[in-house]
C-alpha positions in Angstrom: -77.3 -46.3 -156.3 -79.1 -48.4 -153.6 -78.4 -52.1 -153.0 -82.1 -53.2 -152.6 -80.9 -56.7 -152.4 -78.8 -55.6 -149.4 -81.7 -53.8 -148.0 -83.9 -56.8 -147.9 -81.1 -58.9 -146.5 -80.8 -56.6 -143.5 -84.4 -56.4 -142.8 -84.6 -60.1 -143.0 -81.8 -60.3 -140.6 -83.8 -58.2 -138.0 -86.8 -60.5 -138.5 -84.4 -63.6 -137.8 -83.1 -61.9 -134.7 -86.8 -61.3 -133.5 -87.6 -64.9 -134.2 -84.7 -66.0 -132.1 -86.2 -63.9 -129.2 -89.5 -65.6 -129.7 -87.8 -69.0 -129.6 -85.9 -68.3 -126.4 -89.1 -67.1 -124.7 -91.4 -70.0 -125.9 -88.7 -72.5 -124.8 -88.5 -70.8 -121.3 -84.7 -69.9 -121.9 -85.6 -66.1 -121.4 -88.2 -63.9 -119.7 -89.2 -60.3 -119.2 -86.3 -59.7 -116.8 -83.8 -60.6 -119.6 -85.7 -58.3 -121.9 -85.4 -55.4 -119.4 -81.7 -56.2 -119.0 -81.1 -56.1 -122.7 -82.8 -52.7 -122.9 -80.4 -51.2 -120.3 -77.3 -52.7 -122.0 -78.4 -51.4 -125.5 -79.2 -47.8 -124.1 -76.3 -47.3 -121.9 -73.4 -49.3 -123.5 -73.8 -50.9 -127.0 -75.8 -48.0 -128.7 -73.2 -45.4 -127.5 -70.4 -47.5 -128.8 -72.2 -47.7 -132.2 -72.4 -43.9 -132.3 -68.8 -43.2 -131.5 -67.6 -45.9 -133.9 -69.5 -44.3 -136.8 -67.4 -41.1 -136.3 -64.2 -42.9 -136.1 -64.9 -44.9 -139.4 -65.1 -41.9 -141.8 -62.8 -39.4 -143.3 -62.8 -35.7 -142.1 -64.0 -33.1 -144.6 -66.0 -29.7 -144.6 -68.7 -31.2 -146.8 -69.4 -34.0 -144.3 -69.7 -31.7 -141.5 -72.0 -29.3 -143.5 -74.1 -32.3 -144.7 -74.4 -33.6 -141.1 -75.7 -30.2 -139.9 -78.1 -30.2 -142.8 -79.4 -33.6 -141.7 -79.7 -32.6 -138.1 -81.7 -29.4 -138.9 -84.1 -31.1 -141.2 -84.6 -34.0 -138.7 -85.3 -31.6 -135.9 -88.1 -30.0 -138.1 -89.4 -33.3 -139.4 -89.8 -34.7 -135.8 -92.0 -31.7 -135.0 -94.2 -32.5 -137.9 -94.5 -36.1 -136.8 -95.6 -35.1 -133.3 -98.5 -33.0 -134.7 -99.5 -35.8 -137.1 -99.5 -38.2 -134.2 -101.5 -35.8 -132.0 -104.3 -35.8 -134.6 -104.6 -39.7 -134.7 -105.8 -42.5 -132.5 -108.1 -40.4 -130.4 -110.5 -43.3 -129.6 -107.8 -45.7 -128.8 -107.5 -47.0 -125.1 -105.1 -44.7 -123.3 -102.2 -47.1 -122.8 -102.5 -48.1 -126.5 -102.9 -44.5 -127.5 -99.7 -43.6 -125.9 -97.7 -46.3 -127.8 -99.4 -45.6 -131.1 -98.5 -41.9 -131.0 -94.9 -42.6 -129.8 -94.6 -45.2 -132.7 -95.8 -42.5 -135.2 -93.1 -40.0 -134.1 -90.1 -42.2 -133.5 -88.5 -44.8 -136.0 -85.7 -47.4 -135.6 -83.3 -45.0 -137.2 -80.6 -45.7 -134.5 -80.7 -49.5 -134.1 -81.5 -50.1 -137.7 -80.9 -47.0 -139.7 -77.2 -46.5 -138.9 -75.9 -50.0 -139.7 -78.3 -50.1 -142.8 -77.1 -46.9 -144.2 -73.5 -47.8 -143.5 -73.8 -51.0 -145.4 -76.1 -49.6 -148.3 -74.2 -46.4 -148.9 -70.9 -45.9 -146.9 -69.5 -45.4 -143.5 -69.4 -41.7 -144.2 -73.3 -41.8 -144.7 -73.5 -43.4 -141.2 -72.3 -40.1 -139.7 -75.3 -38.4 -141.3 -77.5 -41.0 -140.0 -76.0 -40.4 -136.6 -77.0 -36.7 -136.7 -80.5 -37.9 -137.5 -80.4 -40.0 -134.4 -79.2 -36.9 -132.5 -82.2 -35.1 -133.5 -84.4 -38.2 -132.7 -82.9 -38.3 -129.2 -83.4 -34.6 -128.6 -87.1 -35.3 -128.5 -87.0 -39.0 -127.5 -85.3 -38.4 -124.2 -87.6 -35.5 -123.4 -90.9 -35.8 -125.2 -90.7 -39.5 -125.4 -89.9 -40.0 -121.9 -92.7 -37.5 -120.9 -95.2 -39.3 -123.1 -94.5 -42.5 -121.1 -93.9 -41.2 -117.7 -96.2 -37.9 -117.6 -93.3 -36.4 -115.6 -92.8 -32.9 -116.9 -89.3 -32.7 -115.5 -88.2 -34.6 -118.8 -89.3 -31.5 -120.9 -86.1 -29.6 -120.3 -83.1 -28.3 -122.3 -80.9 -30.5 -120.1 -82.7 -33.7 -121.0 -82.7 -32.7 -124.6 -79.0 -32.1 -124.7 -77.6 -34.5 -122.2 -78.8 -38.0 -122.4 -77.5 -41.6 -123.2 -77.4 -40.9 -127.0 -76.2 -37.3 -127.3 -73.2 -37.7 -124.9 -71.5 -40.3 -127.0 -72.3 -38.2 -130.0 -70.4 -35.3 -128.4 -67.6 -37.6 -127.7 -67.6 -39.0 -131.3 -67.8 -35.6 -132.9 -64.9 -34.4 -130.7 -62.8 -37.3 -131.8 -63.7 -36.8 -135.4 -62.9 -33.1 -135.5 -59.7 -33.6 -133.4 -58.6 -36.6 -135.6 -59.3 -34.4 -138.8 -57.3 -31.4 -137.6 -54.5 -33.0 -135.5 -51.7 -35.0 -136.8 -50.3 -37.7 -134.7 -46.7 -36.9 -133.8 -44.3 -39.3 -135.5 -43.0 -40.7 -132.3 -46.5 -41.7 -131.2 -47.7 -43.1 -134.6 -46.7 -46.7 -133.9 -48.6 -46.7 -130.5 -51.8 -45.2 -132.2 -51.6 -47.4 -135.2 -50.6 -50.7 -133.6 -52.4 -50.5 -130.1 -54.8 -47.7 -129.4 -56.7 -47.7 -132.8 -56.9 -51.5 -133.3 -57.9 -52.2 -129.7 -60.3 -49.3 -128.9 -61.9 -48.9 -132.3 -61.5 -52.1 -134.2 -61.8 -54.5 -131.3 -63.8 -52.9 -128.3 -66.1 -50.4 -130.2 -66.8 -52.7 -133.2 -67.6 -55.7 -131.1 -69.9 -53.7 -128.8 -71.7 -51.9 -131.7 -72.2 -55.2 -133.5 -74.5 -56.3 -130.6 -77.0 -53.6 -130.9 -79.2 -55.2 -133.6 -79.2 -58.8 -132.0 -80.0 -57.6 -128.4 -82.7 -55.0 -129.4 -84.4 -57.4 -131.8 -84.4 -60.5 -129.4 -85.7 -58.2 -126.6 -88.6 -57.4 -129.0 -89.0 -61.1 -129.9 -89.2 -62.1 -126.2 -92.0 -59.7 -125.5 -93.7 -60.7 -128.8 -93.8 -64.3 -127.6 -95.9 -63.1 -124.6 -98.6 -61.7 -126.9 -101.6 -63.4 -128.5 -100.7 -64.0 -132.2 -104.4 -64.5 -133.1 -105.1 -60.8 -132.2 -102.0 -59.3 -133.6 -103.6 -58.2 -136.9 -107.0 -57.6 -135.6 -106.0 -54.3 -133.8 -108.1 -51.8 -135.7 -105.5 -49.0 -135.0 -102.4 -50.8 -136.4 -103.3 -50.6 -140.0 -103.6 -46.8 -139.8 -100.2 -46.7 -137.9 -98.6 -48.8 -140.7 -100.0 -46.7 -143.5 -98.9 -43.5 -141.8 -95.5 -44.4 -140.4 -94.2 -47.0 -143.2 -95.7 -45.3 -146.2 -97.2 -41.8 -146.1 -94.4 -40.1 -144.0 -91.5 -41.5 -145.9 -93.1 -40.4 -149.3 -93.8 -37.1 -147.9 -90.2 -36.6 -146.9 -89.2 -37.6 -150.5 -91.6 -34.9 -151.9 -90.3 -32.3 -149.4 -86.6 -33.0 -150.2 -87.3 -32.8 -154.0 -88.9 -29.5 -153.5 -85.9 -28.2 -151.7 -83.6 -29.6 -154.4 -85.7 -27.5 -157.0 -85.1 -24.4 -155.1 -81.3 -24.8 -155.7 -80.7 -23.4 -152.3 -78.7 -26.4 -151.1 -76.0 -27.8 -153.5 -76.7 -31.4 -154.7 -73.4 -32.5 -153.2 -74.9 -31.9 -149.9 -78.6 -32.3 -150.5 -78.7 -35.7 -152.2 -76.8 -37.6 -149.4 -78.8 -35.6 -146.7 -82.1 -36.6 -148.5 -81.1 -40.2 -148.8 -80.4 -40.5 -145.1 -83.5 -38.6 -144.1 -85.8 -40.8 -146.3 -84.2 -44.1 -145.2 -84.1 -43.1 -141.6 -87.9 -42.0 -141.7 -88.9 -45.3 -143.5 -87.5 -47.5 -140.9 -90.0 -49.4 -138.8 -91.1 -48.2 -135.3 -88.3 -47.7 -132.9 -87.3 -50.4 -130.7 -87.3 -47.7 -128.0 -91.0 -48.0 -128.0 -90.5 -51.3 -126.3 -87.5 -50.3 -124.2 -89.5 -47.2 -122.8 -92.5 -49.5 -122.1 -90.1 -51.8 -120.2 -88.6 -48.9 -118.3 -91.8 -46.9 -117.5 -94.0 -49.8 -116.9 -96.0 -49.3 -120.0 -97.7 -51.9 -122.2 -94.5 -53.7 -123.4 -96.4 -56.5 -125.0 -98.5 -54.1 -127.2 -95.2 -52.1 -128.0 -93.5 -55.4 -129.1 -96.3 -56.2 -131.4 -96.1 -52.8 -133.2 -92.3 -53.1 -133.5 -92.5 -56.6 -134.8 -95.3 -56.1 -137.3 -93.7 -52.9 -138.6 -90.2 -54.5 -138.9 -91.8 -57.5 -140.8 -93.8 -55.2 -143.2 -90.7 -53.0 -143.8 -89.4 -55.9 -145.9 -91.9 -54.7 -148.5 -92.1 -50.9 -147.8 -88.4 -50.0 -147.4 -87.3 -51.4 -150.8 -90.3 -49.7 -152.4 -89.3 -46.4 -150.9 -85.6 -46.7 -151.7 -86.5 -47.6 -155.3 -88.6 -44.5 -155.5 -85.8 -42.4 -154.0 -83.2 -43.7 -156.4 -85.6 -42.6 -159.4 -86.4 -39.1 -157.8 -82.7 -38.2 -156.9 
């Protein structure tokens, strides 16, 4: 059911991209300014392209829409749980580190890593479900997440939750998805769409842009990682707790919760199993690259954030295949 070999390959790819960023920084071909520039390009251009592309690359069915809504609702609820778990932890950590540790417990790399991974492992259709997980992620990320870094209460608003660089392309992609499913292209316009608009916009522009999300975000992390002290990386007494909670306990808890939901019979397996698969894989991805991006944007401890993202990405080589194997046995 799950291509564990493909999963390992994809996580290895992320690690290689981080290593390239490290090499660029150590050879003085890149610096913090480039990392900050990468973060803006990813947030405002390439990630939106990836979100829209995922909608255009799947067939339109009622089951897909219901499953997507199911993933969205569960993801909203789960992120509230992540928040309260994070609130209980790291109370003795220095304030700047505590902020990043708590953010890292709540938010995973479901967008930069989850969508492309799920698309490869399962199907392009499943990438739509992953996109809805990311919508829930961004409802909190661009409100609660920004507030955590900036301490600016203006971020805690319905507008910030529903109107941000990730939700807007989702609205566009969803609108195109529904219109494409309900509207037949007039015969006279079919050649224009099939030979020009679709190949150029979707297969060329959007595909090329979305393909840069992983390299840019991971190299940005590598650039910052190269600025840190490698000797102290694994001596941080709070990082082991974060690793256990974020990479192991939370994903296994999601597996258990979704199995209990299945036993109730309330949601048909046709919907529940793909929803559970996406929820578990998305929750088991390493710490969100946004931890580093927000640290760049809000003048936080970007070096510490890059350590956490890098370490959890490397360790996910072990934890994600393990969790995927358990998932395939449970469902």
